[in-house]
N, CA, C and O atoms as CSV, one atom per row, in Angstrom:
chain,resi,resn,atom,element,x,y,z
A,1,MET,N,N,11.512,-0.933,11.596
A,1,MET,CA,C,11.437,-2.050,10.555
A,1,MET,C,C,9.894,-1.769,9.761
A,1,MET,O,O,9.845,-1.880,8.536
A,2,ALA,N,N,8.780,-1.437,10.475
A,2,ALA,CA,C,7.518,-1.342,9.937
A,2,ALA,C,C,7.658,-0.250,8.853
A,2,ALA,O,O,7.076,-0.417,7.781
A,3,ILE,N,N,8.381,0.833,9.066
A,3,ILE,CA,C,8.525,1.945,7.965
A,3,ILE,C,C,8.965,1.582,6.983
A,3,ILE,O,O,8.396,1.881,5.933
A,4,ILE,N,N,10.255,0.728,6.983
A,4,ILE,CA,C,10.795,0.342,5.792
A,4,ILE,C,C,9.685,-0.729,4.909
A,4,ILE,O,O,9.540,-0.632,3.691
A,5,PHE,N,N,9.074,-1.574,5.619
A,5,PHE,CA,C,8.248,-2.513,5.125
A,5,PHE,C,C,7.049,-1.623,4.117
A,5,PHE,O,O,6.917,-1.740,2.898
A,6,VAL,N,N,6.402,-0.891,4.874
A,6,VAL,CA,C,5.414,-0.195,4.495
A,6,VAL,C,C,5.805,0.725,3.313
A,6,VAL,O,O,5.016,0.959,2.398
A,7,GLY,N,N,6.987,1.208,3.368
A,7,GLY,CA,C,7.685,2.155,2.303
A,7,GLY,C,C,7.815,1.308,1.118
A,7,GLY,O,O,7.365,1.672,0.031
A,8,LEU,N,N,8.481,0.065,1.307
A,8,LEU,CA,C,8.744,-0.874,0.098
A,8,LEU,C,C,7.371,-1.397,-0.461
A,8,LEU,O,O,7.177,-1.596,-1.661
A,9,TRP,N,N,6.574,-1.570,0.382
A,9,TRP,CA,C,5.174,-2.227,-0.025
A,9,TRP,C,C,4.544,-0.962,-1.042
A,9,TRP,O,O,4.298,-1.235,-2.217
A,10,VAL,N,N,4.313,0.364,-0.536
A,10,VAL,CA,C,3.776,1.199,-1.172
A,10,VAL,C,C,4.566,1.516,-2.507
A,10,VAL,O,O,3.974,1.650,-3.578
A,11,GLY,N,N,6.020,1.635,-2.371
A,11,GLY,CA,C,6.651,1.982,-3.628
A,11,GLY,C,C,6.356,1.184,-4.557
A,11,GLY,O,O,6.127,1.619,-5.686
A,12,LEU,N,N,6.294,-0.298,-4.234
A,12,LEU,CA,C,5.984,-1.319,-5.374
A,12,LEU,C,C,4.727,-1.639,-5.731
A,12,LEU,O,O,4.535,-2.081,-6.864
A,13,THR,N,N,3.723,-1.483,-4.883
A,13,THR,CA,C,2.339,-1.638,-5.249
A,13,THR,C,C,1.465,-0.459,-5.796
A,13,THR,O,O,0.548,-0.638,-6.597
A,14,VAL,N,N,1.836,0.779,-5.287
A,14,VAL,CA,C,0.819,1.768,-5.878
A,14,VAL,C,C,0.870,2.092,-7.274
A,14,VAL,O,O,-0.122,2.490,-7.885
A,15,PRO,N,N,2.058,1.922,-7.822
A,15,PRO,CA,C,1.970,2.211,-9.449
A,15,PRO,C,C,1.080,1.060,-10.025
A,15,PRO,O,O,0.230,1.310,-10.880
A,16,ILE,N,N,1.269,-0.098,-9.585
A,16,ILE,CA,C,0.485,-1.115,-10.141
A,16,ILE,C,C,-1.146,-0.814,-9.828
A,16,ILE,O,O,-1.995,-0.778,-10.718
A,17,ALA,N,N,-1.398,-0.622,-8.517
A,17,ALA,CA,C,-2.836,-0.310,-8.282
A,17,ALA,C,C,-3.272,1.082,-8.873
A,17,ALA,O,O,-4.459,1.259,-9.148
A,18,LEU,N,N,-2.340,2.074,-9.074
A,18,LEU,CA,C,-2.984,3.247,-9.899
A,18,LEU,C,C,-3.242,3.003,-11.354
A,18,LEU,O,O,-4.195,3.592,-11.865
A,19,SER,N,N,-2.555,2.262,-12.025
A,19,SER,CA,C,-2.663,1.767,-13.192
A,19,SER,C,C,-3.887,0.832,-13.417
A,19,SER,O,O,-4.462,0.939,-14.500
A,20,VAL,N,N,-4.283,0.054,-12.641
A,20,VAL,CA,C,-5.247,-0.695,-12.585
A,20,VAL,C,C,-6.730,-0.065,-12.437
A,20,VAL,O,O,-7.745,-0.288,-13.097
A,21,VAL,N,N,-6.503,0.800,-11.345
A,21,VAL,CA,C,-7.820,1.702,-10.941
A,21,VAL,C,C,-7.992,2.748,-12.201
A,21,VAL,O,O,-9.142,3.023,-12.542
A,22,PHE,N,N,-6.950,3.303,-12.862
A,22,PHE,CA,C,-7.313,4.460,-13.708
A,22,PHE,C,C,-7.794,3.717,-15.132
A,22,PHE,O,O,-8.568,4.258,-15.921
A,23,ALA,N,N,-7.250,2.482,-15.319
A,23,ALA,CA,C,-7.793,1.550,-16.693
A,23,ALA,C,C,-9.443,1.284,-16.359
A,23,ALA,O,O,-10.324,1.459,-17.201
A,24,LEU,N,N,-9.665,0.865,-15.079
A,24,LEU,CA,C,-11.002,0.528,-14.948
A,24,LEU,C,C,-12.082,1.824,-14.919
A,24,LEU,O,O,-13.243,1.781,-15.325
A,25,LEU,N,N,-11.464,2.865,-14.395
A,25,LEU,CA,C,-12.166,4.019,-14.102
A,25,LEU,C,C,-11.890,5.327,-15.082
A,25,LEU,O,O,-12.099,6.515,-14.836
A,26,LYS,N,N,-11.403,4.771,-16.158
A,26,LYS,CA,C,-11.046,5.656,-17.476
A,26,LYS,C,C,-12.250,6.632,-17.958
A,26,LYS,O,O,-12.032,7.831,-18.135
A,27,PRO,N,N,-13.418,6.111,-18.143
A,27,PRO,CA,C,-14.564,6.882,-18.256
A,27,PRO,C,C,-14.846,8.120,-17.382
A,27,PRO,O,O,-15.220,9.198,-17.844
A,28,ILE,N,N,-14.632,7.867,-16.077
A,28,ILE,CA,C,-14.673,9.131,-15.109
A,28,ILE,C,C,-13.747,10.202,-15.059
A,28,ILE,O,O,-14.007,11.398,-14.926
A,29,VAL,N,N,-12.467,9.572,-15.197
A,29,VAL,CA,C,-11.297,10.254,-15.573
A,29,VAL,C,C,-11.267,11.194,-16.597
A,29,VAL,O,O,-10.848,12.340,-16.436
A,30,MET,N,N,-11.760,10.685,-17.798
A,30,MET,CA,C,-11.834,11.618,-19.200
A,30,MET,C,C,-12.898,12.466,-19.163
A,30,MET,O,O,-12.724,13.476,-19.845
A,31,VAL,N,N,-14.098,12.384,-18.509
A,31,VAL,CA,C,-14.976,13.326,-18.430
A,31,VAL,C,C,-14.551,14.635,-17.620
A,31,VAL,O,O,-14.765,15.794,-17.976
A,32,ASP,N,N,-13.943,14.236,-16.525
A,32,ASP,CA,C,-13.293,15.440,-15.655
A,32,ASP,C,C,-12.296,16.510,-16.166
A,32,ASP,O,O,-11.101,16.219,-16.123
A,33,ASN,N,N,-12.602,17.496,-16.556
A,33,ASN,CA,C,-11.570,18.466,-17.189
A,33,ASN,C,C,-10.595,19.074,-16.296
A,33,ASN,O,O,-9.503,19.499,-16.673
A,34,THR,N,N,-10.994,19.099,-15.191
A,34,THR,CA,C,-10.099,19.726,-14.018
A,34,THR,C,C,-9.235,18.756,-13.479
A,34,THR,O,O,-8.199,19.280,-13.070
A,35,GLY,N,N,-9.277,17.449,-13.314
A,35,GLY,CA,C,-8.242,16.609,-12.831
A,35,GLY,C,C,-8.594,16.259,-11.205
A,35,GLY,O,O,-7.932,15.478,-10.522
A,36,ILE,N,N,-9.669,16.941,-10.787
A,36,ILE,CA,C,-9.879,16.731,-9.364
A,36,ILE,C,C,-10.089,15.411,-8.999
A,36,ILE,O,O,-9.601,14.919,-7.981
A,37,SER,N,N,-11.069,14.582,-10.089
A,37,SER,CA,C,-11.238,13.148,-9.772
A,37,SER,C,C,-10.093,12.225,-9.781
A,37,SER,O,O,-10.097,11.157,-9.169
A,38,MET,N,N,-9.085,12.674,-10.510
A,38,MET,CA,C,-7.979,11.926,-10.615
A,38,MET,C,C,-7.089,12.107,-9.445
A,38,MET,O,O,-6.427,11.180,-8.979
A,39,LEU,N,N,-7.082,13.240,-9.006
A,39,LEU,CA,C,-6.430,13.417,-7.629
A,39,LEU,C,C,-7.013,12.679,-6.419
A,39,LEU,O,O,-6.333,11.995,-5.654
A,40,ILE,N,N,-8.339,12.882,-6.313
A,40,ILE,CA,C,-9.018,12.061,-5.406
A,40,ILE,C,C,-8.947,10.475,-5.389
A,40,ILE,O,O,-8.778,9.774,-4.392
A,41,ILE,N,N,-9.117,10.042,-6.746
A,41,ILE,CA,C,-8.850,8.698,-6.906
A,41,ILE,C,C,-7.483,8.110,-6.563
A,41,ILE,O,O,-7.296,6.980,-6.112
A,42,GLY,N,N,-6.527,9.054,-6.846
A,42,GLY,CA,C,-5.201,8.735,-6.617
A,42,GLY,C,C,-4.744,8.509,-5.048
A,42,GLY,O,O,-3.998,7.637,-4.604
A,43,LEU,N,N,-5.469,9.636,-4.307
A,43,LEU,CA,C,-5.105,9.685,-2.989
A,43,LEU,C,C,-5.959,8.446,-2.297
A,43,LEU,O,O,-5.474,7.848,-1.337
A,44,LEU,N,N,-7.065,8.145,-2.756
A,44,LEU,CA,C,-7.798,7.114,-2.171
A,44,LEU,C,C,-7.212,5.788,-2.212
A,44,LEU,O,O,-7.208,4.987,-1.278
A,45,VAL,N,N,-6.669,5.603,-3.476
A,45,VAL,CA,C,-5.873,4.410,-3.989
A,45,VAL,C,C,-4.796,4.260,-2.862
A,45,VAL,O,O,-4.757,3.327,-2.060
A,46,ALA,N,N,-3.993,5.238,-2.915
A,46,ALA,CA,C,-2.595,5.433,-1.934
A,46,ALA,C,C,-2.989,5.038,-0.482
A,46,ALA,O,O,-2.456,4.121,0.143
A,47,PHE,N,N,-3.825,5.711,-0.094
A,47,PHE,CA,C,-4.296,5.685,1.496
A,47,PHE,C,C,-4.658,4.016,1.712
A,47,PHE,O,O,-4.009,3.300,2.475
A,48,VAL,N,N,-5.678,3.599,0.994
A,48,VAL,CA,C,-6.247,2.044,0.743
A,48,VAL,C,C,-4.822,1.025,0.848
A,48,VAL,O,O,-4.686,0.177,1.729
A,49,ASP,N,N,-3.864,1.284,-0.176
A,49,ASP,CA,C,-2.895,0.597,-0.352
A,49,ASP,C,C,-2.016,0.592,0.782
A,49,ASP,O,O,-1.525,-0.475,1.150
A,50,GLY,N,N,-1.724,1.839,1.470
A,50,GLY,CA,C,-0.818,1.854,2.808
A,50,GLY,C,C,-1.359,1.350,3.838
A,50,GLY,O,O,-0.628,0.718,4.601
A,51,TYR,N,N,-2.708,1.479,4.131
A,51,TYR,CA,C,-3.507,0.652,5.046
A,51,TYR,C,C,-3.201,-0.897,4.927
A,51,TYR,O,O,-2.772,-1.552,5.877
A,52,ILE,N,N,-3.472,-1.449,3.612
A,52,ILE,CA,C,-3.286,-2.966,3.434
A,52,ILE,C,C,-1.983,-3.209,4.095
A,52,ILE,O,O,-1.825,-3.961,5.057
A,53,GLY,N,N,-0.819,-2.334,3.354
A,53,GLY,CA,C,0.603,-2.722,3.768
A,53,GLY,C,C,0.826,-2.866,5.427
A,53,GLY,O,O,1.420,-3.788,5.986
A,54,ILE,N,N,0.201,-1.725,6.051
A,54,ILE,CA,C,0.289,-1.890,7.608
A,54,ILE,C,C,-0.469,-3.082,8.135
A,54,ILE,O,O,0.057,-3.758,9.019
A,55,LYS,N,N,-1.510,-3.358,7.725
A,55,LYS,CA,C,-2.312,-4.764,8.261
A,55,LYS,C,C,-1.536,-5.802,7.968
A,55,LYS,O,O,-1.445,-6.660,8.846
A,56,ILE,N,N,-0.717,-6.027,6.582
A,56,ILE,CA,C,0.061,-7.179,6.395
A,56,ILE,C,C,1.193,-7.337,7.372
A,56,ILE,O,O,1.498,-8.430,7.850
A,57,TYR,N,N,1.844,-6.137,7.670
A,57,TYR,CA,C,2.856,-6.202,8.440
A,57,TYR,C,C,2.429,-6.440,9.911
A,57,TYR,O,O,3.229,-7.007,10.656
A,58,ASP,N,N,1.228,-6.047,10.376
A,58,ASP,CA,C,0.903,-6.164,11.811
A,58,ASP,C,C,0.314,-7.865,11.816
A,58,ASP,O,O,0.590,-8.610,12.757
A,59,LYS,N,N,-0.298,-8.203,10.943
A,59,LYS,CA,C,-0.798,-9.744,10.819
A,59,LYS,C,C,0.273,-10.579,10.637
A,59,LYS,O,O,0.254,-11.538,11.408
A,60,LYS,N,N,1.282,-10.540,9.815
A,60,LYS,CA,C,1.825,-11.608,9.279
A,60,LYS,C,C,3.456,-11.423,9.507
A,60,LYS,O,O,4.062,-12.331,10.076
A,61,ILE,N,N,4.129,-10.298,9.080
A,61,ILE,CA,C,5.470,-10.001,9.554
A,61,ILE,C,C,5.766,-9.886,11.000
A,61,ILE,O,O,6.580,-10.675,11.481
A,62,GLU,N,N,5.204,-9.000,11.746
A,62,GLU,CA,C,5.482,-8.741,13.081
A,62,GLU,C,C,5.573,-10.052,13.991
A,62,GLU,O,O,6.444,-10.184,14.851
A,63,PRO,N,N,4.435,-11.159,13.680
A,63,PRO,CA,C,4.604,-12.186,14.488
A,63,PRO,C,C,5.607,-13.032,14.165
A,63,PRO,O,O,6.048,-13.815,15.007
A,64,TRP,N,N,6.082,-12.977,12.918
A,64,TRP,CA,C,7.081,-13.863,12.333
A,64,TRP,C,C,8.466,-13.449,12.774
A,64,TRP,O,O,9.352,-14.259,13.046
A,65,LEU,N,N,8.595,-12.149,12.829
A,65,LEU,CA,C,9.686,-11.336,13.236
A,65,LEU,C,C,9.985,-11.885,15.104
A,65,LEU,O,O,11.039,-12.313,15.574
A,66,GLU,N,N,8.916,-11.710,15.684
A,66,GLU,CA,C,8.858,-12.114,17.072
A,66,GLU,C,C,9.262,-13.661,17.289
A,66,GLU,O,O,10.082,-13.974,18.152
A,67,ARG,N,N,8.743,-14.444,16.597
A,67,ARG,CA,C,9.226,-15.785,16.677
A,67,ARG,C,C,10.537,-16.286,16.440
A,67,ARG,O,O,11.060,-17.224,17.041
A,68,ARG,N,N,11.101,-15.516,15.408
A,68,ARG,CA,C,12.466,-15.573,14.898
A,68,ARG,C,C,13.280,-15.104,15.987
A,68,ARG,O,O,14.290,-15.692,16.374
A,69,LYS,N,N,12.821,-14.018,16.487
A,69,LYS,CA,C,13.818,-13.264,17.832
A,69,LYS,C,C,13.553,-14.292,19.045
A,69,LYS,O,O,14.432,-14.348,19.904
A,70,GLN,N,N,12.611,-14.968,19.162
A,70,GLN,CA,C,12.537,-15.795,20.363
A,70,GLN,C,C,13.264,-17.037,20.139
A,70,GLN,O,O,13.727,-17.589,21.137
A,71,LYS,N,N,13.436,-17.556,19.025
A,71,LYS,CA,C,14.402,-18.772,18.585
A,71,LYS,C,C,15.727,-18.535,19.175
A,71,LYS,O,O,16.282,-19.306,19.957
A,72,ARG,N,N,16.247,-17.301,18.704
A,72,ARG,CA,C,17.587,-17.012,19.206
A,72,ARG,C,C,17.751,-17.147,20.618
A,72,ARG,O,O,16.765,-16.942,21.326
A,73,ASN,N,N,18.992,-17.504,21.213
A,73,ASN,CA,C,19.039,-17.655,22.638
A,73,ASN,C,C,20.405,-16.572,22.918
A,73,ASN,O,O,21.580,-16.937,22.971
A,74,PHE,N,N,19.917,-15.204,23.074
A,74,PHE,CA,C,20.786,-14.177,23.553
A,74,PHE,C,C,20.963,-14.236,25.124
A,74,PHE,O,O,19.967,-14.250,25.847
A,75,PRO,N,N,22.172,-14.269,25.615
A,75,PRO,CA,C,22.394,-14.379,27.055
A,75,PRO,C,C,21.949,-12.929,27.653
A,75,PRO,O,O,22.024,-12.711,28.862
């Protein structure tokens, strides 16, 4: 379940985060001719976004699933 949530989270939020970050850091990206800065910024944004997705799952989703599982009375 965690892999599915984080995969959906990253798939939906990374494009938005990258567009915002590249719009804000456009002068840095335009100065670099090699594209190394773009790769580093992109990887950094993706890792931070994945970390946020994992933390959201650990703090919010997993406890909610556990409470839901306990409410069911399986013999």
